[in-house]
Every structure is written in C-alpha cells, then in structure tokens.
C-alpha positions as CSV (number, residue, x, y, z in Angstrom):
1,M,0.0,0.0,0.0
2,K,1.2,3.5,-0.7
3,Y,2.1,5.8,2.2
4,A,-0.6,7.9,3.8
5,T,-1.0,11.5,2.8
6,V,0.1,13.9,5.6
7,A,-2.2,16.8,6.2
8,L,-0.6,19.8,8.0
9,F,-2.7,22.6,9.3
10,V,-1.0,26.0,9.8
11,Y,-1.9,29.5,10.8
12,N,0.3,32.3,12.0
13,R,3.3,30.8,13.9
14,P,6.2,30.6,11.5
15,L,8.8,29.7,14.2
16,H,6.7,26.8,15.5
17,L,5.9,25.7,12.0
18,K,9.6,25.6,10.9
19,Q,10.4,23.3,13.8
20,T,7.4,21.1,12.9
21,V,8.5,20.8,9.3
22,D,12.2,20.3,10.2
23,Y,11.4,17.4,12.5
24,L,8.9,15.9,10.0
25,K,11.5,16.0,7.2
26,Q,13.8,13.9,9.4
27,N,11.3,11.1,9.2
28,F,12.8,8.2,7.2
29,I,9.9,8.0,4.7
30,A,9.2,11.8,4.4
31,R,10.6,11.9,0.8
32,E,8.1,9.2,-0.1
33,S,5.1,10.9,1.5
34,E,2.8,13.5,0.0
35,L,2.3,16.6,2.1
36,I,-0.8,18.8,1.9
37,I,-0.7,22.1,3.8
38,F,-3.8,23.9,4.7
39,S,-3.1,27.5,5.5
40,D,-6.0,29.4,7.2
41,A,-6.6,33.1,6.6
42,P,-6.1,35.7,9.3
43,K,-9.0,36.1,11.8
44,K,-7.7,39.5,13.1
45,E,-5.7,42.3,11.6
46,E,-2.9,41.6,14.0
47,H,-2.6,38.0,12.7
48,E,-2.0,39.1,9.1
49,Q,1.8,39.4,9.3
50,G,2.1,36.0,10.9
51,V,-0.1,34.4,8.2
52,E,1.9,36.2,5.5
53,S,5.2,34.9,7.0
54,V,3.8,31.4,7.2
55,R,2.6,31.4,3.6
56,K,6.0,32.7,2.4
57,Y,7.7,29.9,4.3
58,I,5.5,27.0,3.1
59,K,6.2,27.9,-0.5
60,Q,9.9,27.1,0.2
61,I,9.4,23.7,1.8
62,S,11.0,20.7,0.2
63,G,11.9,17.1,1.2
64,F,8.6,15.4,0.4
65,K,7.4,13.4,-2.5
66,D,4.8,16.0,-3.4
67,I,3.7,19.2,-1.7
68,V,0.2,20.7,-2.2
69,I,-0.6,24.1,-0.6
70,I,-4.2,25.1,0.0
71,E,-4.6,28.7,1.1
72,R,-8.0,29.7,2.6
73,D,-9.3,33.1,1.4
74,K,-11.2,33.5,4.6
75,N,-10.7,32.4,8.2
76,W,-12.1,29.0,8.9
77,G,-10.8,28.5,12.4
78,L,-8.9,25.4,13.5
79,A,-12.0,23.2,14.0
80,N,-13.6,23.9,10.6
81,S,-10.3,23.8,8.8
82,I,-9.5,20.4,10.1
83,I,-12.9,18.9,9.6
84,S,-13.0,20.2,6.0
85,G,-9.4,19.4,5.3
86,V,-9.5,15.8,6.5
87,S,-12.7,15.3,4.5
88,Q,-11.1,16.7,1.4
89,V,-8.0,14.5,1.7
90,L,-10.1,11.4,2.3
91,D,-12.3,12.1,-0.7
92,A,-9.3,11.2,-2.8
93,N,-7.3,8.9,-0.4
94,E,-8.0,5.9,1.8
95,K,-6.0,7.1,4.8
96,V,-4.5,10.3,6.2
97,I,-2.1,11.5,8.9
98,I,-2.9,14.8,10.6
99,L,-0.5,17.3,12.2
100,E,-0.8,20.8,13.4
101,D,1.9,23.5,13.3
102,D,3.2,23.1,16.8
103,L,3.9,19.4,16.9
104,L,7.4,17.8,16.8
105,T,7.7,14.2,15.6
106,S,10.1,11.4,16.0
107,P,12.0,10.2,12.9
108,H,9.9,7.0,13.3
109,F,6.6,8.7,13.5
110,L,5.5,8.3,9.9
111,N,6.7,4.6,9.9
112,F,4.6,3.9,13.0
113,M,1.6,5.6,11.6
114,N,1.8,4.0,8.2
115,D,2.4,0.5,9.6
116,A,-0.6,0.8,11.9
117,L,-2.8,2.3,9.2
118,D,-1.9,-0.6,6.9
119,L,-2.2,-3.3,9.5
120,Y,-5.7,-2.3,10.7
121,F,-6.9,-1.0,7.3
122,Y,-9.7,-3.6,7.2
123,D,-10.5,-3.7,10.9
124,D,-13.7,-1.7,11.4
125,V,-13.4,-1.8,15.2
126,V,-10.2,0.4,15.0
127,A,-11.0,4.0,14.0
128,S,-7.8,5.9,14.5
129,V,-4.1,5.7,15.3
130,H,-2.1,8.1,17.5
131,G,1.5,9.1,17.9
132,Y,1.2,11.0,21.2
133,I,0.8,9.4,24.5
134,Y,0.6,10.9,28.0
135,P,3.8,10.6,30.2
136,T,2.3,8.2,32.7
137,K,4.2,7.1,35.8
138,K,4.2,3.4,34.9
139,K,5.4,1.9,31.7
140,L,2.6,1.1,29.2
141,P,2.3,-1.9,26.9
142,E,4.3,-1.6,23.6
143,T,1.1,-0.8,21.7
144,F,-2.4,-0.8,23.0
145,F,-6.0,0.2,22.3
146,L,-8.2,2.7,24.1
147,K,-11.8,3.6,23.6
148,Y,-10.6,7.2,23.1
149,A,-9.3,9.6,20.6
150,D,-6.5,12.2,20.7
151,C,-5.5,15.1,18.6
152,W,-1.7,15.5,18.6
153,G,-0.4,13.6,15.6
154,W,-3.1,11.1,14.6
155,G,-4.4,9.2,11.6
156,T,-7.6,7.7,10.3
157,W,-9.2,6.0,7.3
158,K,-11.9,7.0,4.8
159,R,-14.0,4.2,6.3
160,A,-13.9,5.7,9.8
161,W,-14.2,9.4,9.2
162,P,-18.0,9.3,8.4
163,L,-18.4,8.4,12.1
164,F,-17.6,12.0,12.9
165,E,-20.7,13.8,14.2
166,V,-20.5,17.5,14.0
167,D,-23.6,18.2,16.2
168,A,-22.2,18.4,19.8
169,Q,-25.8,18.6,21.3
170,K,-26.7,15.3,19.7
171,L,-23.5,13.7,21.0
172,L,-24.1,15.1,24.5
173,D,-27.8,14.0,24.5
174,N,-26.7,10.5,23.5
175,I,-24.1,10.3,26.2
176,L,-26.4,11.5,28.9
177,S,-29.4,9.4,27.8
178,K,-27.2,6.3,28.1
179,A,-25.7,7.4,31.4
180,L,-22.2,7.2,29.9
181,S,-20.9,10.6,31.2
182,Y,-18.7,9.0,33.9
183,K,-17.1,6.6,31.5
184,F,-16.7,9.3,28.8
185,D,-14.9,11.4,31.5
186,F,-12.3,8.6,31.8
187,D,-14.0,7.3,35.0
188,G,-14.5,10.8,36.2
189,S,-10.8,11.7,35.9
190,Y,-11.2,14.4,33.2
191,V,-13.7,17.1,32.2
192,Y,-14.7,15.8,28.7
193,T,-18.4,16.1,29.3
194,D,-17.9,19.7,30.3
195,M,-15.8,20.3,27.2
196,L,-18.7,19.0,25.1
197,K,-21.0,21.4,26.9
198,D,-18.6,24.3,26.3
199,Q,-18.7,23.4,22.6
200,I,-22.5,23.6,22.7
201,N,-22.5,26.9,24.5
202,G,-19.9,28.4,22.2
203,K,-17.2,28.7,24.8
204,V,-14.8,26.6,22.6
205,N,-14.8,25.4,19.0
206,S,-13.2,22.0,19.1
207,W,-13.3,19.3,16.5
208,A,-11.4,17.0,18.8
209,I,-14.0,16.7,21.6
210,R,-16.6,15.9,18.9
211,W,-14.3,13.3,17.3
212,Q,-13.7,11.7,20.6
213,A,-17.4,11.6,21.5
214,S,-18.2,10.2,18.1
215,L,-15.8,7.3,18.4
216,F,-16.8,6.7,22.0
217,L,-20.4,6.4,21.2
218,A,-19.7,4.2,18.2
219,N,-17.6,1.9,20.5
220,K,-14.5,2.3,18.4
221,L,-10.9,1.9,19.4
222,S,-7.7,3.9,18.8
223,L,-4.1,2.5,18.8
224,Y,-1.4,4.1,20.9
225,P,2.4,3.5,21.4
226,S,3.9,3.1,24.9
227,E,6.1,6.1,24.4
228,S,5.3,9.4,22.7
229,L,6.4,9.9,19.1
230,V,5.0,13.5,19.3
231,M,5.7,16.5,21.4
232,N,3.6,19.7,21.6
233,I,5.5,22.9,21.6
234,G,2.5,25.2,21.3
235,H,1.7,25.7,25.0
236,D,3.5,29.0,25.2
237,G,0.5,31.3,24.8
238,S,1.1,31.7,21.0
239,G,-2.0,29.9,19.8
240,F,-5.4,28.5,20.6
241,H,-6.0,24.9,21.6
242,G,-9.1,22.8,21.8
243,S,-7.6,20.9,24.7
244,G,-8.4,23.6,27.1
245,I,-4.8,23.8,28.5
246,D,-3.9,27.3,29.4
247,V,-0.3,28.0,30.5
248,K,0.0,31.6,29.3
249,T,0.8,32.9,32.7
250,C,2.8,30.0,33.9
251,T,6.5,29.2,33.3
252,F,6.4,25.8,35.0
253,K,6.8,22.6,33.0
254,D,3.8,21.5,31.0
255,P,2.7,18.2,32.5
256,Y,1.4,17.1,29.1
257,G,4.8,17.8,27.5
258,A,5.8,14.2,26.7
259,K,9.4,13.9,25.4
260,I,9.8,12.4,22.0
261,T,11.0,8.8,22.2
262,T,14.0,7.5,20.1
263,K,12.4,4.1,20.1
264,Q,11.3,2.5,16.8
265,F,8.1,0.6,17.3
266,K,7.3,-2.6,15.5
267,V,3.5,-2.7,14.9
268,I,2.2,-6.2,15.3
269,G,-1.4,-7.3,15.3
270,I,-2.9,-7.3,18.8
271,K,-6.5,-8.1,19.6
272,P,-8.7,-5.0,19.4
273,Y,-9.9,-4.4,22.9
274,E,-9.4,-1.6,25.4
275,N,-6.3,-2.2,27.5
276,I,-7.5,-1.7,31.1
277,F,-4.0,-1.3,32.6
278,A,-3.2,1.5,30.2
279,Y,-6.7,3.1,30.8
280,K,-6.1,3.1,34.6
281,Q,-2.6,4.6,34.2
282,I,-3.9,7.5,32.1
283,A,-6.8,8.0,34.4
284,K,-4.3,8.4,37.3
285,F,-2.3,10.8,35.2
286,F,-5.5,12.9,34.6
287,V,-6.3,12.9,38.3
288,K,-2.8,14.0,39.2
289,H,-3.1,16.9,36.7
290,R,-6.9,17.3,37.1
291,N,-8.6,19.9,34.9
292,N,-5.2,20.8,33.5
293,E,-4.3,22.9,36.5
294,T,-0.8,24.1,36.5
295,Y,1.3,24.5,39.6
296,L,0.8,28.2,39.4
297,D,-3.0,27.7,39.2
298,L,-2.8,25.7,42.4
299,V,-0.8,28.3,44.2
300,K,-3.3,31.0,43.2
301,K,-6.2,28.8,44.2
302,F,-5.1,27.5,47.6
303,I,-2.4,29.8,49.0
304,P,-4.5,32.9,49.5
305,K,-7.1,30.8,51.3
306,N,-4.5,29.3,53.6
307,I,-3.0,32.8,54.3
308,K,-6.5,34.2,55.1
309,S,-7.1,31.2,57.4
310,F,-3.7,31.7,59.0
311,F,-4.4,35.3,59.8
312,K,-7.9,34.5,61.1
313,K,-6.3,32.1,63.5
314,M,-3.8,34.6,64.6
315,V,-6.6,37.1,65.4
316,L,-8.6,34.4,67.2
317,Y,-5.7,33.2,69.3
318,D,-4.2,36.6,70.0
C-alpha cells in the first residue's frame, strides 16, 4: 500500500511551523510521502503578518514526494479547517495522517503511523491511530488500544471518518441518555463532558472533543504507542487549543509535554480491545493533573485561602 498523505494545518506561527517541518523532514519516509498544507486566513488584523510569513515559508518547503498548498481566502478557524481538510483528503485517499503547526515528531513517527494504518486497514473496530501518549508514571504496553481519541499527531481512514458527528448537542444527549458521562470522562478523571457542553455553549470550538465523543459512542478503538512519538511545543501562549490547556501565565513545566522517544516501534497485530491497565494509568495521570491545573494555578487557588485562614487564627488566638 502507498504511504498515507500527511495533512498539515498551519496558521500564523512561522517559528513553531519551521520546527514542525524540520522534524517531519527527518522522518525516514518523508521523501516518499505526500504533504498537503492547509493555510488558514487571518482572523484578526494583528494576525496578518504571521499568516503572510507562514505562507511565504511553506512555498519554500522541500523534502517530500509532493507538496500541495491550500490557502484559505477567509478564516475558517482550526476546527472547521481540520474537519473540512480531513474530509477533502479522504475524498481522494483511503487514509490520512494529521498534524498541526506546533507538533514535533520522532523520525519513526511516519513509519509507525503507516504501519498501523496498513495493519488495521480492514478492521472496522479500529477507527484511529495516535503518535502522542501521556507521560504516565508506569510503563505502558508496547502498543495498546483505548476507547478514546486524541488530537496531537493522529491518523484515520476513509471508512472511519464518516463516524464524525458535527452536532455536539446530539452527542451530549446520546451520552447523557445512556448514562455514559462517567465513562466518557475517563472514570471521572477528566472534564470531557464539560468540554462538550462548552462546545454547545460556544465557549470553545473544538473538532477534537466531537471526534472523541463520536468514536466513544460508536464503540470504536484507537491504537497508541507506549512512548510518545510526538511533542507539543505550542503551549506558550502563542496559539489557541481545543484541549483547554492554558499556560499563558505559567513558566512551570507543562505536565502534558511528553518527550519524543527515540524508540522504533514494531507494529504487530494485537486483539482489538481496550487495555484496562493503560486506561487506569492514564486516568491516574489525569487525576494528578486534574482539569489541566498548572502549579501556578494551584498556588493561586489555595495559598490565598491558607493565608487568610492563618491570619484569622492569629486574630482568634491573639
């Protein structure tokens, strides 16, 4: 089978994008892979210079089998751009690998993604493949499945993409009517149901939470590696993220910032079922970093209360 087309979604961050492309070019099969770049138009006047710089840079990219550039003439936003772009690629191809402009990849990333996309090409239970995995405390299985979907370096097939339900209200109603909210929230360890509600209320515009809910309700699985082949460098306040992570005012280490492994994974056929051990380890990771609170958030949240309590006691016991 031919290698999957890589869809890269870019906006107004040329420095991040250059790193993303430099790392992607180091993949061993980059020169045999087609790259389609979707460049969104500026949403605000202050974004115009960044978009212009990005568009100038992407016209100079080389190192791939073929490069196609699609420049939007109006601002679509990340969610609509990805939904439309993935649909467009899969209209002409059987599989696709999706990246954004703030993701660094291992030299083995494309190999892993393509091996998995080929191996599970005909397995309808498997709906996606992911290169990123959370930095859990305990070592995870070499490869494993979760009834879950992620958004940092992933791939899917033409057969699976129609499962995507754009209507967040319909997804939420389905989850609530079946009393699946606790399970959808990773046994209560994360705020996915709240994110879906935020999507409905217009507080966020996330394709990822809708993709995850769509696969969850369809009872589909996603394949993961034990160590991350992807690292996100965008949590520096330079962009917008559907994940809900906000570290704009914090210089502490991002707990989701998994380092890129140097390991080369051999993708072998494993039975398509959710790995309970991996599930529990990730749930523990979520609990430890509940609601994506940074250390600074915790300081802001608890220290003032403790100080007030301390002074109250001083007054009471004086």
